[in-house]
Phi, psi and omega in degrees: 000131176277131184300326180293341179287334184272311193206144178284146184301329179291341180250007185306314188262010180303127172077000179278160183235130171255113188273008189204088179233140177252126182229173177263153010283145185201169180270353172245153179299127184241150184285325188227156169278171175308305186304309183293327180292315182294318182297316181296321177296313178299320181301328182267007173081021182289154183284317180189168174225152177250129180263128181238137177226141173278356190234343176209157175304149177240005178302312178292323178297322184292319179296320179291323178291324174300312182297320185284329187251332180092002178265132177295118178247141182242140176236195184179208172211144172257133190277057174274181181301327181306332180244017175097016179069220176291078185251105177305323181299321176296320175295316181296314179296325177295317180298314178297338181264008177089009172299147183247333187237133179248109175264132170293168187312145176239274178297342178247025187295332180283341182264343184258125181277138178283076181294121187298321185291313182295317178304312182295322175291323176293318179297322176296321177296314179304314179292314186296332178253016177056039178270178182245135179256119180243148195270359175058229182256022177300155178279160181307312182301318176300314178303316179293323178297318177293315182298320179295322175295318181298324182289319178294333185259004179064033176276116190252346179265092186224145185221126167273121183279136172025070185295336184279343183292163179298321179301330179255307172061047177279137170289165179297324174299314177296321176303314180300320179293314181299321183294351176285341184235355189201159167281145173256118180267112176261128188249136182291339183297336181295344181273348188285143187302324182274010180236244186267346184049041185287139168295133176305332179295327179294321177291321178298316181296320178295323180287322182292323182288313184279322181105132185299335181292345177253009189240156170232139170256134179220171180258320189062029182261177186130351174297142181297335177273357183250165174299176176289158179300325176296317175304312177304317181295320177297312179304315184295312181297315179303309181299312179300322174294320176299327180286337175128004176283135182286160173296325177303318179287325177299313179299320179297321184271338180257357180220300189293308184298309180299322179302322181297326183276321190271334189235000000 
Protein backbone atom coordinates (compact mmCIF):
# COMPACT_ATOMS: atom_id res chain seq x y z
CA UNK A 1 0.00 0.00 0.00
CA UNK A 2 1.39 3.39 -1.02
CA UNK A 3 1.37 5.99 1.73
CA UNK A 4 0.06 8.65 -0.67
CA UNK A 5 -3.04 6.53 -1.19
CA UNK A 6 -3.85 6.84 2.50
CA UNK A 7 -3.00 10.39 3.48
CA UNK A 8 -1.40 13.46 1.94
CA UNK A 9 2.11 14.21 3.21
CA UNK A 10 1.05 17.61 4.55
CA UNK A 11 -1.47 15.86 6.80
CA UNK A 12 0.70 12.86 7.64
CA UNK A 13 1.37 13.82 11.26
CA UNK A 14 -2.04 15.31 12.11
CA UNK A 15 -3.05 14.22 15.61
CA UNK A 16 0.01 12.02 16.14
CA UNK A 17 2.14 11.84 19.29
CA UNK A 18 5.87 11.38 19.76
CA UNK A 19 6.42 9.91 23.23
CA UNK A 20 10.21 10.20 23.19
CA UNK A 21 12.14 13.35 22.23
CA UNK A 22 15.45 14.72 23.56
CA UNK A 23 15.86 18.50 23.43
CA UNK A 24 18.13 21.22 24.77
CA UNK A 25 19.12 22.43 27.25
CA UNK A 26 21.06 19.22 27.91
CA UNK A 27 24.54 17.98 28.71
CA UNK A 28 24.77 16.50 25.19
CA UNK A 29 24.42 18.37 21.89
CA UNK A 30 20.77 18.51 20.84
CA UNK A 31 19.35 19.58 17.51
CA UNK A 32 16.43 21.64 18.84
CA UNK A 33 15.35 23.47 21.98
CA UNK A 34 12.11 22.55 23.73
CA UNK A 35 10.47 25.52 22.03
CA UNK A 36 11.74 24.67 18.55
CA UNK A 37 10.71 21.02 18.79
CA UNK A 38 7.22 21.93 20.00
CA UNK A 39 6.78 24.61 17.33
CA UNK A 40 7.82 22.19 14.59
CA UNK A 41 5.38 19.58 15.90
CA UNK A 42 2.57 22.13 16.13
CA UNK A 43 3.15 23.33 12.59
CA UNK A 44 2.71 19.74 11.40
CA UNK A 45 -0.55 19.30 13.35
CA UNK A 46 0.74 16.87 15.97
CA UNK A 47 -1.29 16.23 19.13
CA UNK A 48 1.61 16.47 21.57
CA UNK A 49 5.25 15.60 22.16
CA UNK A 50 7.03 14.25 25.24
CA UNK A 51 10.28 15.86 26.40
CA UNK A 52 12.74 13.44 27.97
CA UNK A 53 16.02 14.17 29.72
CA UNK A 54 18.47 11.76 31.32
CA UNK A 55 19.70 14.42 33.75
CA UNK A 56 16.84 16.64 34.94
CA UNK A 57 13.03 16.74 35.28
CA UNK A 58 11.19 18.10 32.24
CA UNK A 59 7.74 18.78 33.73
CA UNK A 60 8.47 22.48 34.31
CA UNK A 61 10.10 22.85 30.90
CA UNK A 62 7.09 21.22 29.27
CA UNK A 63 4.69 23.58 31.05
CA UNK A 64 6.57 26.68 29.88
CA UNK A 65 6.86 25.31 26.35
CA UNK A 66 3.13 24.67 26.26
CA UNK A 67 2.46 28.26 27.29
CA UNK A 68 4.86 29.61 24.66
CA UNK A 69 3.66 27.51 21.71
CA UNK A 70 0.06 26.57 22.46
CA UNK A 71 0.90 22.90 21.91
CA UNK A 72 0.28 20.59 24.87
CA UNK A 73 3.79 19.41 25.77
CA UNK A 74 4.39 16.62 28.26
CA UNK A 75 7.30 16.08 30.63
CA UNK A 76 8.34 13.84 33.48
CA UNK A 77 11.50 12.67 35.18
CA UNK A 78 14.09 9.95 34.65
CA UNK A 79 15.19 8.37 37.92
CA UNK A 80 18.93 8.51 37.36
CA UNK A 81 21.57 9.47 39.93
CA UNK A 82 21.10 13.16 39.05
CA UNK A 83 17.77 13.16 40.93
CA UNK A 84 18.69 10.61 43.58
CA UNK A 85 17.85 7.41 41.74
CA UNK A 86 14.66 5.72 42.93
CA UNK A 87 13.60 8.82 44.80
CA UNK A 88 9.89 8.97 45.70
CA UNK A 89 10.13 12.68 46.56
CA UNK A 90 11.28 13.45 43.02
CA UNK A 91 8.30 11.50 41.68
CA UNK A 92 5.93 13.31 44.04
CA UNK A 93 7.17 16.78 43.02
CA UNK A 94 7.05 15.80 39.34
CA UNK A 95 3.43 14.73 39.74
CA UNK A 96 2.51 17.99 41.49
CA UNK A 97 4.12 19.94 38.63
CA UNK A 98 2.02 18.14 36.06
CA UNK A 99 4.59 15.58 34.92
CA UNK A 100 3.14 12.54 33.20
CA UNK A 101 5.95 10.01 32.75
CA UNK A 102 8.28 8.43 35.30
CA UNK A 103 11.18 6.74 33.56
CA UNK A 104 13.13 4.18 35.56
CA UNK A 105 16.94 4.52 35.34
CA UNK A 106 18.52 4.92 31.92
CA UNK A 107 22.18 5.99 31.77
CA UNK A 108 22.65 4.94 35.41
CA UNK A 109 20.69 1.69 35.28
CA UNK A 110 23.75 -0.38 36.21
CA UNK A 111 24.54 1.72 39.28
CA UNK A 112 21.02 1.89 40.74
CA UNK A 113 19.62 -1.09 42.60
CA UNK A 114 15.91 -1.81 42.17
CA UNK A 115 15.04 -1.48 45.83
CA UNK A 116 11.58 -3.00 46.25
CA UNK A 117 10.42 -0.64 49.01
CA UNK A 118 11.35 2.49 47.05
CA UNK A 119 9.91 1.04 43.85
CA UNK A 120 6.61 0.23 45.56
CA UNK A 121 6.32 3.77 46.91
CA UNK A 122 7.04 5.17 43.45
CA UNK A 123 4.45 2.88 41.84
CA UNK A 124 1.81 3.97 44.34
CA UNK A 125 2.52 7.59 43.41
CA UNK A 126 2.35 6.74 39.69
CA UNK A 127 -1.01 5.09 40.19
CA UNK A 128 -2.45 7.79 42.47
CA UNK A 129 -1.51 10.57 40.02
CA UNK A 130 -2.44 8.62 36.87
CA UNK A 131 1.08 8.86 35.53
CA UNK A 132 2.93 6.48 33.20
CA UNK A 133 5.67 4.17 34.41
CA UNK A 134 8.35 3.64 31.75
CA UNK A 135 11.10 1.03 32.11
CA UNK A 136 14.04 3.08 30.80
CA UNK A 137 17.18 1.03 30.14
CA UNK A 138 16.39 -1.88 32.44
CA UNK A 139 17.26 -5.39 31.32
CA UNK A 140 14.49 -7.92 30.53
CA UNK A 141 14.76 -9.68 33.94
CA UNK A 142 14.50 -6.30 35.69
CA UNK A 143 11.60 -5.30 33.44
CA UNK A 144 9.72 -8.45 34.40
CA UNK A 145 10.41 -7.72 38.06
CA UNK A 146 8.86 -4.26 37.60
CA UNK A 147 5.92 -5.59 35.55
CA UNK A 148 5.12 -8.18 38.22
CA UNK A 149 5.06 -5.46 40.86
CA UNK A 150 2.94 -3.20 38.64
CA UNK A 151 0.49 -6.04 38.16
CA UNK A 152 0.22 -6.75 41.89
CA UNK A 153 -0.30 -3.04 42.68
CA UNK A 154 -2.71 -2.56 39.74
CA UNK A 155 -0.54 0.01 38.00
CA UNK A 156 -1.96 -0.09 34.50
CA UNK A 157 -0.17 2.68 32.59
CA UNK A 158 3.14 1.05 31.77
CA UNK A 159 5.50 1.40 28.80
CA UNK A 160 8.58 -0.68 27.95
CA UNK A 161 11.09 1.62 26.24
CA UNK A 162 12.84 0.53 23.03
CA UNK A 163 12.95 -3.24 23.67
CA UNK A 164 14.86 -3.90 20.43
CA UNK A 165 17.91 -1.78 21.27
CA UNK A 166 21.19 -3.29 22.47
CA UNK A 167 20.81 -1.66 25.86
CA UNK A 168 17.57 -3.61 26.51
CA UNK A 169 17.82 -6.50 24.05
CA UNK A 170 14.49 -8.25 24.64
CA UNK A 171 13.80 -11.37 22.58
CA UNK A 172 10.53 -11.80 20.69
CA UNK A 173 9.31 -14.26 23.32
CA UNK A 174 10.13 -11.73 26.05
CA UNK A 175 8.39 -8.97 24.10
CA UNK A 176 5.26 -11.07 23.73
CA UNK A 177 5.23 -11.62 27.50
CA UNK A 178 5.92 -7.94 28.25
CA UNK A 179 3.06 -6.92 25.97
CA UNK A 180 0.60 -8.70 28.27
CA UNK A 181 1.18 -5.96 30.85
CA UNK A 182 2.61 -2.93 28.99
CA UNK A 183 2.90 -1.09 25.71
CA UNK A 184 6.16 -1.65 23.83
CA UNK A 185 7.64 1.62 22.60
CA UNK A 186 9.66 1.09 19.40
CA UNK A 187 11.98 4.00 18.68
CA UNK A 188 13.20 4.92 15.20
CA UNK A 189 16.58 6.08 16.48
CA UNK A 190 17.55 2.40 16.78
CA UNK A 191 17.66 2.20 12.97
CA UNK A 192 20.15 5.06 12.65
CA UNK A 193 23.77 4.28 11.61
CA UNK A 194 25.36 5.92 14.68
CA UNK A 195 23.06 4.03 17.04
CA UNK A 196 21.96 0.37 16.73
CA UNK A 197 21.77 0.39 12.91
CA UNK A 198 18.74 -1.88 13.29
CA UNK A 199 17.02 -3.07 10.14
CA UNK A 200 13.46 -1.66 9.86
CA UNK A 201 12.42 -5.23 9.04
CA UNK A 202 13.33 -6.27 12.59
CA UNK A 203 11.03 -3.59 13.98
CA UNK A 204 8.29 -4.61 11.57
CA UNK A 205 8.59 -8.28 12.56
CA UNK A 206 8.43 -7.40 16.26
CA UNK A 207 5.28 -5.33 15.73
CA UNK A 208 3.71 -8.09 13.66
CA UNK A 209 4.52 -10.73 16.28
CA UNK A 210 3.24 -8.74 19.25
CA UNK A 211 0.43 -6.83 17.51
CA UNK A 212 0.05 -3.10 16.88
CA UNK A 213 -2.52 -2.85 19.68
CA UNK A 214 0.34 -3.46 22.13
CA UNK A 215 2.90 -1.11 20.52
CA UNK A 216 3.81 2.57 20.32
CA UNK A 217 6.01 4.16 17.66
CA UNK A 218 8.28 7.03 18.72
CA UNK A 219 11.45 8.64 17.39
CA UNK A 220 13.81 9.09 20.38
CA UNK A 221 15.31 11.81 18.16
CA UNK A 222 16.84 15.13 19.08
CA UNK A 223 20.52 14.23 18.71
CA UNK A 224 22.50 16.86 16.82
CA UNK A 225 23.66 14.27 14.26
CA UNK A 226 20.17 12.97 13.39
CA UNK A 227 17.22 14.53 11.51
CA UNK A 228 14.62 16.45 13.50
CA UNK A 229 11.95 14.49 15.42
CA UNK A 230 9.28 15.50 12.89
CA UNK A 231 11.46 14.26 10.04
CA UNK A 232 12.15 11.09 12.02
CA UNK A 233 8.44 10.46 12.49
CA UNK A 234 7.88 10.84 8.75
CA UNK A 235 10.76 8.47 7.97
CA UNK A 236 9.49 5.88 10.44
CA UNK A 237 5.91 5.94 9.16
CA UNK A 238 6.99 5.72 5.52
CA UNK A 239 9.27 2.78 6.29
CA UNK A 240 6.68 0.87 8.32
CA UNK A 241 4.02 1.37 5.63
CA UNK A 242 6.53 0.14 3.05
CA UNK A 243 7.08 -2.96 5.19
CA UNK A 244 3.34 -3.64 5.13
CA UNK A 245 1.85 -1.97 8.20
CA UNK A 246 -1.55 -0.41 7.50
CA UNK A 247 -2.34 3.25 8.08
CA UNK A 248 -4.94 2.09 10.60
CA UNK A 249 -2.20 0.41 12.65
CA UNK A 250 0.08 3.44 12.28
CA UNK A 251 -2.66 5.60 13.83
CA UNK A 252 -3.13 3.00 16.54
CA UNK A 253 0.55 3.08 17.50
CA UNK A 254 1.19 6.82 17.01
CA UNK A 255 -2.08 8.23 18.32
CA UNK A 256 -4.58 5.91 20.01
CA UNK A 257 -2.20 3.91 22.22
CA UNK A 258 -0.14 6.88 23.48
CA UNK A 259 -3.35 8.84 24.09
CA UNK A 260 -4.57 6.06 26.39
CA UNK A 261 -1.42 6.47 28.46
CA UNK A 262 -1.06 10.24 28.48
CA UNK A 263 -4.64 11.59 28.59
